[in-house]
Jmol script that loads the backbone (N, CA, C; Angstrom):
load data "model"
ATOM      1  N   UNK A   1     120.904 102.014 117.434  1.00  0.00           N
ATOM      2  CA  UNK A   1     121.252 101.850 116.047  1.00  0.00           C
ATOM      3  C   UNK A   1     120.329 100.786 115.447  1.00  0.00           C
ATOM      4  N   UNK A   2     119.631 101.149 114.408  1.00  0.00           N
ATOM      5  CA  UNK A   2     118.762 100.206 113.717  1.00  0.00           C
ATOM      6  C   UNK A   2     119.611  99.284 112.855  1.00  0.00           C
ATOM      7  N   UNK A   3     119.230  98.027 112.786  1.00  0.00           N
ATOM      8  CA  UNK A   3     119.981  97.066 111.981  1.00  0.00           C
ATOM      9  C   UNK A   3     119.114  96.581 110.831  1.00  0.00           C
ATOM     10  N   UNK A   4     119.724  96.500 109.669  1.00  0.00           N
ATOM     11  CA  UNK A   4     119.030  96.025 108.482  1.00  0.00           C
ATOM     12  C   UNK A   4     119.620  94.720 107.990  1.00  0.00           C
ATOM     13  N   UNK A   5     120.507  94.134 108.755  1.00  0.00           N
ATOM     14  CA  UNK A   5     121.096  92.857 108.379  1.00  0.00           C
ATOM     15  C   UNK A   5     122.597  92.943 108.157  1.00  0.00           C
ATOM     16  N   UNK A   6     123.184  91.793 108.105  1.00  0.00           N
ATOM     17  CA  UNK A   6     124.621  91.667 107.885  1.00  0.00           C
ATOM     18  C   UNK A   6     124.838  90.856 106.611  1.00  0.00           C
ATOM     19  N   UNK A   7     125.786  91.290 105.799  1.00  0.00           N
ATOM     20  CA  UNK A   7     126.122  90.558 104.581  1.00  0.00           C
ATOM     21  C   UNK A   7     127.632  90.361 104.520  1.00  0.00           C
ATOM     22  N   UNK A   8     128.054  89.440 103.681  1.00  0.00           N
ATOM     23  CA  UNK A   8     129.471  89.208 103.410  1.00  0.00           C
ATOM     24  C   UNK A   8     129.721  89.648 101.981  1.00  0.00           C
ATOM     25  N   UNK A   9     130.755  90.456 101.776  1.00  0.00           N
ATOM     26  CA  UNK A   9     131.012  91.035 100.459  1.00  0.00           C
ATOM     27  C   UNK A   9     132.510  91.260 100.261  1.00  0.00           C
ATOM     28  N   UNK A  10     132.944  91.194  99.026  1.00  0.00           N
ATOM     29  CA  UNK A  10     134.327  91.541  98.675  1.00  0.00           C
ATOM     30  C   UNK A  10     134.463  93.049  98.937  1.00  0.00           C
ATOM     31  N   UNK A  11     135.383  93.467  99.804  1.00  0.00           N
ATOM     32  CA  UNK A  11     135.477  94.888 100.151  1.00  0.00           C
ATOM     33  C   UNK A  11     135.825  95.796  98.975  1.00  0.00           C
ATOM     34  N   UNK A  12     136.432  95.256  97.933  1.00  0.00           N
ATOM     35  CA  UNK A  12     136.760  96.098  96.782  1.00  0.00           C
ATOM     36  C   UNK A  12     135.509  96.575  96.051  1.00  0.00           C
ATOM     37  N   UNK A  13     134.362  95.935  96.308  1.00  0.00           N
ATOM     38  CA  UNK A  13     133.101  96.312  95.664  1.00  0.00           C
ATOM     39  C   UNK A  13     132.329  97.365  96.449  1.00  0.00           C
ATOM     40  N   UNK A  14     132.769  97.652  97.658  1.00  0.00           N
ATOM     41  CA  UNK A  14     132.079  98.642  98.490  1.00  0.00           C
ATOM     42  C   UNK A  14     132.335 100.048  97.960  1.00  0.00           C
ATOM     43  N   UNK A  15     131.308 100.872  97.999  1.00  0.00           N
ATOM     44  CA  UNK A  15     131.438 102.253  97.537  1.00  0.00           C
ATOM     45  C   UNK A  15     131.919 103.137  98.687  1.00  0.00           C
ATOM     46  N   UNK A  16     132.734 104.109  98.337  1.00  0.00           N
ATOM     47  CA  UNK A  16     133.277 105.040  99.328  1.00  0.00           C
ATOM     48  C   UNK A  16     132.279 106.163  99.586  1.00  0.00           C
ATOM     49  N   UNK A  17     132.209 106.641 100.808  1.00  0.00           N
ATOM     50  CA  UNK A  17     131.329 107.781 101.086  1.00  0.00           C
ATOM     51  C   UNK A  17     131.914 109.046 100.463  1.00  0.00           C
ATOM     52  N   UNK A  18     131.068 110.022 100.159  1.00  0.00           N
ATOM     53  CA  UNK A  18     131.579 111.261  99.555  1.00  0.00           C
ATOM     54  C   UNK A  18     132.691 111.919 100.366  1.00  0.00           C
ATOM     55  N   UNK A  19     132.648 111.788 101.679  1.00  0.00           N
ATOM     56  CA  UNK A  19     133.679 112.406 102.524  1.00  0.00           C
ATOM     57  C   UNK A  19     135.027 111.702 102.412  1.00  0.00           C
ATOM     58  N   UNK A  20     135.050 110.483 101.875  1.00  0.00           N
ATOM     59  CA  UNK A  20     136.293 109.711 101.733  1.00  0.00           C
ATOM     60  C   UNK A  20     136.463 109.237 100.294  1.00  0.00           C
ATOM     61  N   UNK A  21     136.019 110.030  99.338  1.00  0.00           N
ATOM     62  CA  UNK A  21     136.018 109.589  97.939  1.00  0.00           C
ATOM     63  C   UNK A  21     137.411 109.407  97.346  1.00  0.00           C
ATOM     64  N   UNK A  22     138.440 109.815  98.071  1.00  0.00           N
ATOM     65  CA  UNK A  22     139.813 109.573  97.614  1.00  0.00           C
ATOM     66  C   UNK A  22     140.365 108.262  98.172  1.00  0.00           C
ATOM     67  N   UNK A  23     139.575 107.587  98.999  1.00  0.00           N
ATOM     68  CA  UNK A  23     139.996 106.310  99.562  1.00  0.00           C
ATOM     69  C   UNK A  23     140.555 106.450 100.962  1.00  0.00           C
ATOM     70  N   UNK A  24     141.204 105.402 101.415  1.00  0.00           N
ATOM     71  CA  UNK A  24     141.754 105.365 102.774  1.00  0.00           C
ATOM     72  C   UNK A  24     142.907 106.349 102.922  1.00  0.00           C
ATOM     73  N   UNK A  25     143.038 106.874 104.118  1.00  0.00           N
ATOM     74  CA  UNK A  25     144.169 107.733 104.454  1.00  0.00           C
ATOM     75  C   UNK A  25     145.442 106.887 104.373  1.00  0.00           C
ATOM     76  N   UNK A  26     146.429 107.282 103.547  1.00  0.00           N
ATOM     77  CA  UNK A  26     147.630 106.454 103.355  1.00  0.00           C
ATOM     78  C   UNK A  26     148.397 106.162 104.647  1.00  0.00           C
ATOM     79  N   UNK A  27     148.511 107.137 105.522  1.00  0.00           N
ATOM     80  CA  UNK A  27     149.230 106.926 106.784  1.00  0.00           C
ATOM     81  C   UNK A  27     148.515 105.933 107.681  1.00  0.00           C
ATOM     82  N   UNK A  28     147.206 106.089 107.801  1.00  0.00           N
ATOM     83  CA  UNK A  28     146.427 105.177 108.633  1.00  0.00           C
ATOM     84  C   UNK A  28     146.451 103.768 108.041  1.00  0.00           C
ATOM     85  N   UNK A  29     146.377 103.663 106.716  1.00  0.00           N
ATOM     86  CA  UNK A  29     146.432 102.363 106.066  1.00  0.00           C
ATOM     87  C   UNK A  29     147.763 101.676 106.367  1.00  0.00           C
ATOM     88  N   UNK A  30     148.857 102.409 106.265  1.00  0.00           N
ATOM     89  CA  UNK A  30     150.172 101.822 106.538  1.00  0.00           C
ATOM     90  C   UNK A  30     150.291 101.369 107.991  1.00  0.00           C
ATOM     91  N   UNK A  31     149.742 102.151 108.920  1.00  0.00           N
ATOM     92  CA  UNK A  31     149.765 101.750 110.338  1.00  0.00           C
ATOM     93  C   UNK A  31     148.978 100.461 110.545  1.00  0.00           C
ATOM     94  N   UNK A  32     147.799 100.382 109.907  1.00  0.00           N
ATOM     95  CA  UNK A  32     146.986  99.157 110.047  1.00  0.00           C
ATOM     96  C   UNK A  32     147.706  97.951 109.457  1.00  0.00           C
ATOM     97  N   UNK A  33     148.336  98.135 108.305  1.00  0.00           N
ATOM     98  CA  UNK A  33     149.072  97.032 107.687  1.00  0.00           C
ATOM     99  C   UNK A  33     150.212  96.591 108.597  1.00  0.00           C
ATOM    100  N   UNK A  34     150.916  97.548 109.198  1.00  0.00           N
ATOM    101  CA  UNK A  34     152.019  97.216 110.111  1.00  0.00           C
ATOM    102  C   UNK A  34     151.534  96.451 111.337  1.00  0.00           C
ATOM    103  N   UNK A  35     150.389  96.860 111.876  1.00  0.00           N
ATOM    104  CA  UNK A  35     149.869  96.239 113.091  1.00  0.00           C
ATOM    105  C   UNK A  35     149.172  94.905 112.841  1.00  0.00           C
ATOM    106  N   UNK A  36     148.377  94.839 111.766  1.00  0.00           N
ATOM    107  CA  UNK A  36     147.493  93.687 111.573  1.00  0.00           C
ATOM    108  C   UNK A  36     147.806  92.847 110.345  1.00  0.00           C
ATOM    109  N   UNK A  37     148.627  93.363 109.430  1.00  0.00           N
ATOM    110  CA  UNK A  37     148.931  92.619 108.213  1.00  0.00           C
ATOM    111  C   UNK A  37     147.668  92.214 107.485  1.00  0.00           C
ATOM    112  N   UNK A  38     147.610  90.955 107.048  1.00  0.00           N
ATOM    113  CA  UNK A  38     146.433  90.509 106.324  1.00  0.00           C
ATOM    114  C   UNK A  38     145.452  89.747 107.210  1.00  0.00           C
ATOM    115  N   UNK A  39     145.584  89.896 108.514  1.00  0.00           N
ATOM    116  CA  UNK A  39     144.694  89.209 109.446  1.00  0.00           C
ATOM    117  C   UNK A  39     143.346  89.915 109.564  1.00  0.00           C
ATOM    118  N   UNK A  40     142.292  89.115 109.601  1.00  0.00           N
ATOM    119  CA  UNK A  40     140.960  89.662 109.874  1.00  0.00           C
ATOM    120  C   UNK A  40     140.504  89.264 111.275  1.00  0.00           C
ATOM    121  N   UNK A  41     141.341  88.518 111.982  1.00  0.00           N
ATOM    122  CA  UNK A  41     140.991  88.062 113.326  1.00  0.00           C
ATOM    123  C   UNK A  41     140.809  89.260 114.258  1.00  0.00           C
ATOM    124  N   UNK A  42     139.650  89.320 114.887  1.00  0.00           N
ATOM    125  CA  UNK A  42     139.346  90.399 115.820  1.00  0.00           C
ATOM    126  C   UNK A  42     138.968  91.718 115.158  1.00  0.00           C
ATOM    127  N   UNK A  43     138.900  91.743 113.839  1.00  0.00           N
ATOM    128  CA  UNK A  43     138.573  92.987 113.135  1.00  0.00           C
ATOM    129  C   UNK A  43     137.097  93.322 113.355  1.00  0.00           C
ATOM    130  N   UNK A  44     136.795  94.547 113.790  1.00  0.00           N
ATOM    131  CA  UNK A  44     135.397  94.926 113.963  1.00  0.00           C
ATOM    132  C   UNK A  44     134.633  94.854 112.638  1.00  0.00           C
ATOM    133  N   UNK A  45     133.370  94.510 112.731  1.00  0.00           N
ATOM    134  CA  UNK A  45     132.506  94.456 111.559  1.00  0.00           C
ATOM    135  C   UNK A  45     132.409  95.843 110.939  1.00  0.00           C
ATOM    136  N   UNK A  46     132.499  95.904 109.623  1.00  0.00           N
ATOM    137  CA  UNK A  46     132.311  97.175 108.925  1.00  0.00           C
ATOM    138  C   UNK A  46     130.850  97.588 109.042  1.00  0.00           C
ATOM    139  N   UNK A  47     130.599  98.878 108.975  1.00  0.00           N
ATOM    140  CA  UNK A  47     129.230  99.397 108.970  1.00  0.00           C
ATOM    141  C   UNK A  47     128.972 100.022 107.618  1.00  0.00           C
ATOM    142  N   UNK A  48     127.770  99.812 107.092  1.00  0.00           N
ATOM    143  CA  UNK A  48     127.476 100.343 105.778  1.00  0.00           C
ATOM    144  C   UNK A  48     126.036 100.774 105.617  1.00  0.00           C
ATOM    145  N   UNK A  49     125.797 101.429 104.503  1.00  0.00           N
ATOM    146  CA  UNK A  49     124.480 101.922 104.130  1.00  0.00           C
ATOM    147  C   UNK A  49     124.121 101.317 102.776  1.00  0.00           C
ATOM    148  N   UNK A  50     122.877 100.876 102.622  1.00  0.00           N
ATOM    149  CA  UNK A  50     122.421 100.365 101.330  1.00  0.00           C
ATOM    150  C   UNK A  50     121.672 101.489 100.620  1.00  0.00           C
ATOM    151  N   UNK A  51     122.128 101.819  99.417  1.00  0.00           N
ATOM    152  CA  UNK A  51     121.487 102.870  98.626  1.00  0.00           C
ATOM    153  C   UNK A  51     120.281 102.293  97.881  1.00  0.00           C
ATOM    154  N   UNK A  52     119.417 103.165  97.391  1.00  0.00           N
ATOM    155  CA  UNK A  52     118.217 102.718  96.687  1.00  0.00           C
ATOM    156  C   UNK A  52     118.553 101.924  95.429  1.00  0.00           C
ATOM    157  N   UNK A  53     119.736 102.116  94.860  1.00  0.00           N
ATOM    158  CA  UNK A  53     120.127 101.375  93.664  1.00  0.00           C
ATOM    159  C   UNK A  53     120.862 100.072  94.004  1.00  0.00           C
ATOM    160  N   UNK A  54     120.903  99.725  95.304  1.00  0.00           N
ATOM    161  CA  UNK A  54     121.527  98.481  95.736  1.00  0.00           C
ATOM    162  C   UNK A  54     122.994  98.604  96.103  1.00  0.00           C
ATOM    163  N   UNK A  55     123.631  99.723  95.799  1.00  0.00           N
ATOM    164  CA  UNK A  55     125.039  99.923  96.141  1.00  0.00           C
ATOM    165  C   UNK A  55     125.202  99.941  97.663  1.00  0.00           C
ATOM    166  N   UNK A  56     126.317  99.399  98.138  1.00  0.00           N
ATOM    167  CA  UNK A  56     126.635  99.425  99.571  1.00  0.00           C
ATOM    168  C   UNK A  56     127.751 100.434  99.776  1.00  0.00           C
ATOM    169  N   UNK A  57     127.507 101.403 100.652  1.00  0.00           N
ATOM    170  CA  UNK A  57     128.461 102.474 100.941  1.00  0.00           C
ATOM    171  C   UNK A  57     129.031 102.239 102.333  1.00  0.00           C
ATOM    172  N   UNK A  58     130.344 102.282 102.441  1.00  0.00           N
ATOM    173  CA  UNK A  58     131.001 102.116 103.743  1.00  0.00           C
ATOM    174  C   UNK A  58     130.702 103.342 104.598  1.00  0.00           C
ATOM    175  N   UNK A  59     130.176 103.113 105.787  1.00  0.00           N
ATOM    176  CA  UNK A  59     129.913 104.190 106.734  1.00  0.00           C
ATOM    177  C   UNK A  59     131.055 104.269 107.745  1.00  0.00           C
ATOM    178  N   UNK A  60     131.549 103.107 108.166  1.00  0.00           N
ATOM    179  CA  UNK A  60     132.656 103.041 109.109  1.00  0.00           C
ATOM    180  C   UNK A  60     133.525 101.847 108.716  1.00  0.00           C
ATOM    181  N   UNK A  61     134.783 102.109 108.376  1.00  0.00           N
ATOM    182  CA  UNK A  61     135.695 101.023 108.056  1.00  0.00           C
ATOM    183  C   UNK A  61     136.367 101.117 106.701  1.00  0.00           C
ATOM    184  N   UNK A  62     136.493 102.318 106.151  1.00  0.00           N
ATOM    185  CA  UNK A  62     137.139 102.482 104.845  1.00  0.00           C
ATOM    186  C   UNK A  62     138.560 101.933 104.872  1.00  0.00           C
ATOM    187  N   UNK A  63     139.315 102.226 105.902  1.00  0.00           N
ATOM    188  CA  UNK A  63     140.708 101.775 105.968  1.00  0.00           C
ATOM    189  C   UNK A  63     140.779 100.262 106.123  1.00  0.00           C
ATOM    190  N   UNK A  64     139.924  99.684 106.962  1.00  0.00           N
ATOM    191  CA  UNK A  64     139.905  98.228 107.124  1.00  0.00           C
ATOM    192  C   UNK A  64     139.532  97.546 105.813  1.00  0.00           C
ATOM    193  N   UNK A  65     138.512  98.082 105.136  1.00  0.00           N
ATOM    194  CA  UNK A  65     138.090  97.511 103.856  1.00  0.00           C
ATOM    195  C   UNK A  65     139.221  97.591 102.830  1.00  0.00           C
ATOM    196  N   UNK A  66     139.928  98.699 102.808  1.00  0.00           N
ATOM    197  CA  UNK A  66     141.034  98.877 101.868  1.00  0.00           C
ATOM    198  C   UNK A  66     142.172  97.914 102.173  1.00  0.00           C
ATOM    199  N   UNK A  67     142.486  97.743 103.438  1.00  0.00           N
ATOM    200  CA  UNK A  67     143.574  96.825 103.830  1.00  0.00           C
ATOM    201  C   UNK A  67     143.271  95.406 103.369  1.00  0.00           C
ATOM    202  N   UNK A  68     142.065  94.940 103.592  1.00  0.00           N
ATOM    203  CA  UNK A  68     141.709  93.575 103.202  1.00  0.00           C
ATOM    204  C   UNK A  68     141.646  93.448 101.681  1.00  0.00           C
ATOM    205  N   UNK A  69     141.079  94.447 101.001  1.00  0.00           N
ATOM    206  CA  UNK A  69     141.013  94.403  99.534  1.00  0.00           C
ATOM    207  C   UNK A  69     142.410  94.371  98.921  1.00  0.00           C
ATOM    208  N   UNK A  70     143.340  95.081  99.545  1.00  0.00           N
ATOM    209  CA  UNK A  70     144.711  95.160  99.023  1.00  0.00           C
ATOM    210  C   UNK A  70     145.501  93.882  99.308  1.00  0.00           C
ATOM    211  N   UNK A  71     145.413  93.379 100.532  1.00  0.00           N
ATOM    212  CA  UNK A  71     146.256  92.263 100.947  1.00  0.00           C
ATOM    213  C   UNK A  71     145.627  90.882 100.720  1.00  0.00           C
ATOM    214  N   UNK A  72     144.291  90.832 100.660  1.00  0.00           N
ATOM    215  CA  UNK A  72     143.591  89.562 100.472  1.00  0.00           C
ATOM    216  C   UNK A  72     142.538  89.723  99.374  1.00  0.00           C
ATOM    217  N   UNK A  73     142.948  89.940  98.125  1.00  0.00           N
ATOM    218  CA  UNK A  73     141.979  90.158  97.052  1.00  0.00           C
ATOM    219  C   UNK A  73     140.949  89.022  96.977  1.00  0.00           C
ATOM    220  N   UNK A  74     139.683  89.404  96.889  1.00  0.00           N
ATOM    221  CA  UNK A  74     138.609  88.424  96.791  1.00  0.00           C
ATOM    222  C   UNK A  74     138.082  87.917  98.113  1.00  0.00           C
ATOM    223  N   UNK A  75     138.805  88.170  99.209  1.00  0.00           N
ATOM    224  CA  UNK A  75     138.361  87.752 100.544  1.00  0.00           C
ATOM    225  C   UNK A  75     137.130  88.562 100.928  1.00  0.00           C
ATOM    226  N   UNK A  76     136.082  87.905 101.374  1.00  0.00           N
ATOM    227  CA  UNK A  76     134.874  88.618 101.779  1.00  0.00           C
ATOM    228  C   UNK A  76     134.982  89.063 103.230  1.00  0.00           C
ATOM    229  N   UNK A  77     134.342  90.188 103.521  1.00  0.00           N
ATOM    230  CA  UNK A  77     134.289  90.719 104.878  1.00  0.00           C
ATOM    231  C   UNK A  77     132.829  90.908 105.270  1.00  0.00           C
ATOM    232  N   UNK A  78     132.597  90.931 106.560  1.00  0.00           N
ATOM    233  CA  UNK A  78     131.253  91.143 107.076  1.00  0.00           C
ATOM    234  C   UNK A  78     130.978  92.644 107.167  1.00  0.00           C
ATOM    235  N   UNK A  79     129.811  93.042 106.696  1.00  0.00           N
ATOM    236  CA  UNK A  79     129.406  94.434 106.823  1.00  0.00           C
ATOM    237  C   UNK A  79     127.962  94.474 107.316  1.00  0.00           C
ATOM    238  N   UNK A  80     127.740  95.240 108.348  1.00  0.00           N
ATOM    239  CA  UNK A  80     126.408  95.384 108.915  1.00  0.00           C
ATOM    240  C   UNK A  80     125.735  96.600 108.278  1.00  0.00           C
ATOM    241  N   UNK A  81     124.593  96.383 107.678  1.00  0.00           N
ATOM    242  CA  UNK A  81     123.836  97.470 107.058  1.00  0.00           C
ATOM    243  C   UNK A  81     123.038  98.155 108.165  1.00  0.00           C
ATOM    244  N   UNK A  82     123.335  99.427 108.377  1.00  0.00           N
ATOM    245  CA  UNK A  82     122.705 100.143 109.495  1.00  0.00           C
ATOM    246  C   UNK A  82     121.640 101.138 109.060  1.00  0.00           C
ATOM    247  N   UNK A  83     121.552 101.404 107.755  1.00  0.00           N
ATOM    248  CA  UNK A  83     120.534 102.344 107.289  1.00  0.00           C
ATOM    249  C   UNK A  83     120.398 102.227 105.777  1.00  0.00           C
ATOM    250  N   UNK A  84     119.377 102.858 105.260  1.00  0.00           N
ATOM    251  CA  UNK A  84     119.125 102.879 103.825  1.00  0.00           C
ATOM    252  C   UNK A  84     119.223 104.318 103.345  1.00  0.00           C
ATOM    253  N   UNK A  85     119.999 104.526 102.278  1.00  0.00           N
ATOM    254  CA  UNK A  85     120.110 105.856 101.679  1.00  0.00           C
ATOM    255  C   UNK A  85     118.949 106.053 100.706  1.00  0.00           C
ATOM    256  N   UNK A  86     118.362 107.239 100.711  1.00  0.00           N
ATOM    257  CA  UNK A  86     117.238 107.539  99.823  1.00  0.00           C
ATOM    258  C   UNK A  86     117.704 107.928  98.425  1.00  0.00           C
ATOM    259  N   UNK A  87     119.005 107.917  98.200  1.00  0.00           N
ATOM    260  CA  UNK A  87     119.555 108.318  96.903  1.00  0.00           C
ATOM    261  C   UNK A  87     120.414 107.193  96.342  1.00  0.00           C
ATOM    262  N   UNK A  88     120.665 107.192  95.032  1.00  0.00           N
ATOM    263  CA  UNK A  88     121.562 106.190  94.455  1.00  0.00           C
ATOM    264  C   UNK A  88     123.010 106.476  94.843  1.00  0.00           C
ATOM    265  N   UNK A  89     123.837 105.448  94.825  1.00  0.00           N
ATOM    266  CA  UNK A  89     125.241 105.625  95.209  1.00  0.00           C
ATOM    267  C   UNK A  89     126.203 104.885  94.289  1.00  0.00           C
ATOM    268  N   UNK A  90     125.681 104.240  93.256  1.00  0.00           N
ATOM    269  CA  UNK A  90     126.556 103.474  92.366  1.00  0.00           C
ATOM    270  C   UNK A  90     127.561 104.362  91.636  1.00  0.00           C
ATOM    271  N   UNK A  91     127.306 105.652  91.578  1.00  0.00           N
ATOM    272  CA  UNK A  91     128.222 106.589  90.920  1.00  0.00           C
ATOM    273  C   UNK A  91     129.469 106.865  91.753  1.00  0.00           C
ATOM    274  N   UNK A  92     129.414 106.554  93.044  1.00  0.00           N
ATOM    275  CA  UNK A  92     130.567 106.787  93.923  1.00  0.00           C
ATOM    276  C   UNK A  92     131.673 105.783  93.601  1.00  0.00           C
ATOM    277  N   UNK A  93     132.948 106.194  93.740  1.00  0.00           N
ATOM    278  CA  UNK A  93     134.038 105.242  93.491  1.00  0.00           C
ATOM    279  C   UNK A  93     133.996 104.106  94.516  1.00  0.00           C
ATOM    280  N   UNK A  94     134.562 102.975  94.138  1.00  0.00           N
ATOM    281  CA  UNK A  94     134.621 101.829  95.056  1.00  0.00           C
ATOM    282  C   UNK A  94     135.998 101.763  95.710  1.00  0.00           C
ATOM    283  N   UNK A  95     136.080 100.954  96.745  1.00  0.00           N
ATOM    284  CA  UNK A  95     137.368 100.714  97.395  1.00  0.00           C
ATOM    285  C   UNK A  95     138.365 100.207  96.346  1.00  0.00           C
ATOM    286  N   UNK A  96     137.926  99.311  95.485  1.00  0.00           N
ATOM    287  CA  UNK A  96     138.796  98.763  94.447  1.00  0.00           C
ATOM    288  C   UNK A  96     139.297  99.808  93.476  1.00  0.00           C
ATOM    289  N   UNK A  97     138.472 100.816  93.190  1.00  0.00           N
ATOM    290  CA  UNK A  97     138.878 101.902  92.280  1.00  0.00           C
ATOM    291  C   UNK A  97     140.041 102.697  92.859  1.00  0.00           C
ATOM    292  N   UNK A  98     140.133 102.778  94.175  1.00  0.00           N
ATOM    293  CA  UNK A  98     141.112 103.648  94.837  1.00  0.00           C
ATOM    294  C   UNK A  98     142.214 102.873  95.565  1.00  0.00           C
ATOM    295  N   UNK A  99     142.369 101.582  95.247  1.00  0.00           N
ATOM    296  CA  UNK A  99     143.437 100.819  95.904  1.00  0.00           C
ATOM    297  C   UNK A  99     144.794 101.427  95.587  1.00  0.00           C
ATOM    298  N   UNK A 100     145.635 101.593  96.621  1.00  0.00           N
ATOM    299  CA  UNK A 100     146.974 102.139  96.385  1.00  0.00           C
ATOM    300  C   UNK A 100     147.884 101.150  95.693  1.00  0.00           C
TER     301      UNK A 100
END
end "model"
wireframe off; spacefill off
backbone 0.3
color backbone group
């Protein structure tokens, strides 16, 4: 896996991938909230893609990003940029747009 760096960002600003444009799966989100609450301790780093327009798209971790955005508004999370998209992505909804 190629690495392009790690950044810290408010998860509500992350763009959702087209395959998850409706946001986190409600059942999985509820299970994560039950198990982990608002803790980020031990949470795996999110993986993301940087689009040509600068937007960051979640590649792995939509549910984790949603849980933190919902329970800890404004809290930044670590996301590892693993690739660059050749297309713009700012048009995609963000985690914040789809918060339950």
